[in-house]
VEXLO-677596 format. One line per field, with one value per residue (C-alpha): chain; residue in one letter; residue number from 1; x, y, z negated. Coordinates in nm, 3 decimals, padded with zeros to 5 digits. Layout:
<recs>
chain <- (A,...)
res <- (A,...)
n <- (NUM,...)
X <- (X,...)
Y <- (Y,...)
Z <- (Z,...)
</recs>
This chain:
<recs>
chain <- (A,A,A,A,A,A,A,A,A,A,A,A,A,A,A,A,A,A,A,A,A,A,A,A,A,A,A,A,A,A,A,A,A,A,A,A,A,A,A,A,A,A,A,A,A,A,A,A,A,A,A,A,A,A,A,A,A,A,A,A,A,A,A,A,A,A,A,A,A,A,A,A,A,A,A,A,A,A,A,A,A,A,A,A,A,A,A,A,A,A,A,A,A,A,A,A,A,A,A,A,A,A,A,A,A,A,A,A,A,A,A,A,A,A,A,A,A,A,A,A,A,A,A,A,A,A,A,A,A,A,A,A,A,A,A,A,A,A,A,A,A,A,A,A,A,A,A,A,A,A,A,A,A,A,A,A,A,A,A,A,A,A,A,A,A,A,A,A,A,A,A,A,A,A,A,A,A,A,A,A,A,A,A,A,A,A,A,A,A,A,A,A,A,A,A,A,A,A,A,A,A,A,A,A,A,A,A,A,A,A,A,A,A,A,A,A,A,A,A,A,A,A,A,A,A,A,A,A,A,A,A)
res <- (X,X,X,X,X,X,X,X,X,X,X,X,X,X,X,X,X,X,X,X,X,X,X,X,X,X,X,X,X,X,X,X,X,X,X,X,X,X,X,X,X,X,X,X,X,X,X,X,X,X,X,X,X,X,X,X,X,X,X,X,X,X,X,X,X,X,X,X,X,X,X,X,X,X,X,X,X,X,X,X,X,X,X,X,X,X,X,X,X,X,X,X,X,X,X,X,X,X,X,X,X,X,X,X,X,X,X,X,X,X,X,X,X,X,X,X,X,X,X,X,X,X,X,X,X,X,X,X,X,X,X,X,X,X,X,X,X,X,X,X,X,X,X,X,X,X,X,X,X,X,X,X,X,X,X,X,X,X,X,X,X,X,X,X,X,X,X,X,X,X,X,X,X,X,X,X,X,X,X,X,X,X,X,X,X,X,X,X,X,X,X,X,X,X,X,X,X,X,X,X,X,X,X,X,X,X,X,X,X,X,X,X,X,X,X,X,X,X,X,X,X,X,X,X,X,X,X,X,X,X,X)
n <- (1,2,3,4,5,6,7,8,9,10,11,12,13,14,15,16,17,18,19,20,21,22,23,24,25,26,27,28,29,30,31,32,33,34,35,36,37,38,39,40,41,42,43,44,45,46,47,48,49,50,51,52,53,54,55,56,57,58,59,60,61,62,63,64,65,66,67,68,69,70,71,72,73,74,75,76,77,78,79,80,81,82,83,84,85,86,87,88,89,90,91,92,93,94,95,96,97,98,99,100,101,102,103,104,105,106,107,108,109,110,111,112,113,114,115,116,117,118,119,120,121,122,123,124,125,126,127,128,129,130,131,132,133,134,135,136,137,138,139,140,141,142,143,144,145,146,147,148,149,150,151,152,153,154,155,156,157,158,159,160,161,162,163,164,165,166,167,168,169,170,171,172,173,174,175,176,177,178,179,180,181,182,183,184,185,186,187,188,189,190,191,192,193,194,195,196,197,198,199,200,201,202,203,204,205,206,207,208,209,210,211,212,213,214,215,216,217,218,219,220,221,222,223,224,225,226,227,228,229,230,231)
X <- (19.008,18.916,18.701,18.451,18.249,17.896,17.781,17.401,17.149,16.976,16.683,16.341,16.217,16.314,16.179,16.027,16.011,15.678,15.799,15.618,15.811,15.839,15.889,16.218,16.542,16.801,16.720,16.711,16.891,17.170,17.252,17.168,17.340,17.676,17.660,17.609,17.880,18.140,18.051,18.028,18.384,18.491,18.506,18.367,18.114,18.035,17.740,17.739,17.473,17.466,17.401,17.390,17.018,16.867,16.830,16.494,16.446,16.248,15.922,15.913,16.235,16.058,15.762,15.711,15.716,16.059,16.206,16.064,15.813,15.710,15.953,16.257,16.106,16.049,16.408,16.544,16.325,16.437,16.803,16.758,16.626,16.944,17.183,17.246,17.450,17.134,16.976,17.264,17.469,17.781,17.771,17.930,18.077,18.278,18.412,18.775,18.792,19.157,19.026,18.872,19.006,18.715,18.408,18.072,17.765,17.428,17.167,16.798,16.656,16.760,17.113,16.957,16.815,17.098,17.430,17.423,17.511,17.673,18.018,18.126,18.039,18.228,18.540,18.502,18.469,18.761,18.988,18.904,18.955,19.294,19.399,19.368,19.147,18.837,18.542,18.208,17.900,17.577,17.257,17.146,17.434,17.665,17.456,17.697,17.975,17.802,17.894,18.263,18.225,18.425,18.343,18.502,18.296,18.580,18.567,18.823,18.580,18.588,18.727,18.651,18.455,18.154,17.789,17.472,17.095,17.026,16.776,16.613,16.567,16.436,16.185,16.075,16.042,15.796,15.988,16.184,15.912,15.871,16.238,16.407,16.711,16.834,17.142,17.293,17.269,17.433,17.719,17.792,17.789,18.035,18.277,18.236,18.261,17.915,17.884,17.526,17.445,17.124,16.835,16.789,17.065,17.380,17.644,17.963,18.232,18.578,18.820,19.127,18.995,18.644,18.385,18.031,17.711,17.418,17.112,16.992,17.088,17.444,17.492,17.596,17.843,17.980,18.048,18.216,18.436,18.541,18.613,18.862,19.062,19.056,19.190)
Y <- (11.565,11.930,12.122,12.346,12.622,12.699,13.048,13.043,13.323,13.342,13.542,13.394,13.700,13.974,14.323,14.454,14.812,14.877,14.739,14.406,14.092,13.833,13.484,13.334,13.181,12.972,12.805,12.428,12.322,12.573,12.424,12.057,11.995,12.151,11.988,11.650,11.718,11.804,11.531,11.261,11.357,11.292,11.648,11.771,12.055,12.291,12.532,12.874,13.144,13.491,13.437,13.060,13.072,12.767,12.862,12.854,12.696,12.900,12.708,12.806,12.613,12.293,12.343,12.094,12.366,12.483,12.135,11.982,11.776,11.661,11.368,11.594,11.835,11.550,11.431,11.776,11.801,11.458,11.549,11.867,11.652,11.445,11.741,11.748,12.070,12.263,12.182,12.327,12.564,12.736,13.103,13.286,13.528,13.241,13.103,13.145,13.115,13.008,12.676,12.590,12.500,12.659,12.873,12.849,13.074,12.927,13.172,13.235,13.582,13.559,13.694,14.009,14.077,13.993,13.902,14.210,14.419,14.163,14.277,13.933,13.778,14.059,13.969,13.602,13.696,13.937,13.697,13.403,13.607,13.727,13.376,13.237,12.953,12.867,13.099,13.000,13.222,13.144,13.315,13.583,13.510,13.760,14.016,13.936,14.101,14.436,14.431,14.449,14.806,15.056,15.416,15.539,15.298,15.057,14.679,14.399,14.246,14.549,14.448,14.078,13.900,13.738,13.655,13.625,13.637,13.875,14.158,13.952,13.653,13.871,14.023,13.684,13.562,13.847,14.032,14.300,14.563,14.517,14.473,14.751,14.702,14.460,14.247,14.290,14.670,14.679,14.448,14.663,14.972,14.792,14.776,14.410,14.289,14.132,13.860,13.770,13.433,13.291,13.321,13.011,12.817,12.703,12.977,12.975,13.244,13.197,13.481,13.381,13.203,13.351,13.114,13.240,13.088,13.275,13.081,12.756,12.552,12.678,12.545,12.194,12.305,12.566,12.303,12.081,12.374,12.425,12.053,12.076,12.333,12.120,11.807)
Z <- (-08.104,-08.146,-08.392,-08.216,-08.378,-08.260,-08.359,-08.351,-08.395,-08.731,-08.598,-08.527,-08.338,-08.092,-08.154,-07.833,-07.708,-07.878,-08.211,-08.192,-08.279,-08.002,-08.155,-08.043,-08.177,-07.997,-07.665,-07.709,-07.392,-07.451,-07.790,-07.743,-07.409,-07.504,-07.849,-07.684,-07.426,-07.689,-07.938,-07.670,-07.576,-07.935,-08.066,-08.398,-08.394,-08.681,-08.671,-08.837,-08.856,-09.012,-09.380,-09.332,-09.254,-09.087,-08.721,-08.546,-08.208,-07.956,-07.918,-07.551,-07.492,-07.598,-07.363,-07.083,-06.818,-06.933,-06.907,-06.593,-06.787,-07.132,-07.144,-07.120,-07.374,-07.618,-07.571,-07.657,-07.966,-08.082,-08.033,-08.236,-08.521,-08.512,-08.541,-08.914,-08.891,-08.801,-09.137,-09.340,-09.124,-09.249,-09.345,-09.055,-09.308,-09.463,-09.135,-09.027,-08.647,-08.681,-08.815,-08.477,-08.134,-07.946,-08.011,-07.837,-07.849,-07.738,-07.613,-07.653,-07.717,-08.084,-08.024,-07.874,-08.222,-08.461,-08.298,-08.076,-08.383,-08.615,-08.727,-08.849,-08.515,-08.344,-08.542,-08.445,-08.078,-08.082,-08.271,-08.044,-07.728,-07.851,-07.954,-07.603,-07.726,-07.519,-07.586,-07.432,-07.424,-07.238,-07.122,-07.375,-07.613,-07.435,-07.625,-07.910,-07.710,-07.756,-08.125,-08.031,-07.901,-08.106,-08.195,-07.872,-07.661,-07.591,-07.613,-07.573,-07.323,-07.093,-06.756,-06.802,-06.531,-06.693,-06.647,-06.853,-06.821,-06.535,-06.494,-06.219,-06.449,-06.732,-06.492,-06.361,-06.721,-06.779,-07.050,-06.864,-06.892,-07.267,-07.353,-07.552,-07.326,-07.064,-07.120,-06.775,-06.799,-07.142,-07.040,-06.736,-06.960,-07.191,-06.899,-06.806,-06.447,-06.442,-06.178,-06.090,-05.939,-05.797,-06.040,-06.259,-06.080,-06.260,-06.253,-06.460,-06.461,-06.611,-06.673,-06.870,-07.182,-07.158,-07.011,-06.955,-06.818,-06.668,-06.784,-06.943,-06.636,-06.678,-07.032,-06.928,-06.658,-06.898,-07.165,-06.906,-06.800,-07.161,-07.200,-06.915,-07.109,-07.426,-07.260)
</recs>
């Protein structure tokens, strides 16, 4: 049995190009499905956020149209209510990544707001990558990798093959024109080998111990990929 750390955004909004705050948080499917996958396999999951704030779920991720119907949306909402770790998350600042066998970052637009510049999260990412332990990051959560950039513009993630929410998907979601920056562009500028799959279809990329998923549909396959390395 392994201990797995989920690093979750603490932001409930994303500041758009014009300064307005777009309500967001973590994306339900991207937290619930991997949480279920890991715990059903017998692993323990801890959840940490910056400052230990209770994370907000993006209301859009619980909408019927985002889940193929109201029944699936209701199931996700019910599962969120059963995850006790969400009510009292750990302070990310107090977490030692050496205490865990794997680290996972769910997405949602929230990480674009806080984790993209969070130095503590950057240390967790850098330490986990260097350790060789499985590191999973999905959808918008690769924004957290941007915080690992040093003063000279270098990053330990430069040269890694990875994926994340694409410019095409952001455009089709209706937010590309109002976004202060686009994730795919910033990851390419960081030096990553960004690998774009079909929009909204499951797409997982593994490079050494880094496992990334493109979008919400990729969260389940990504968790399964990580499980293979933990067995």
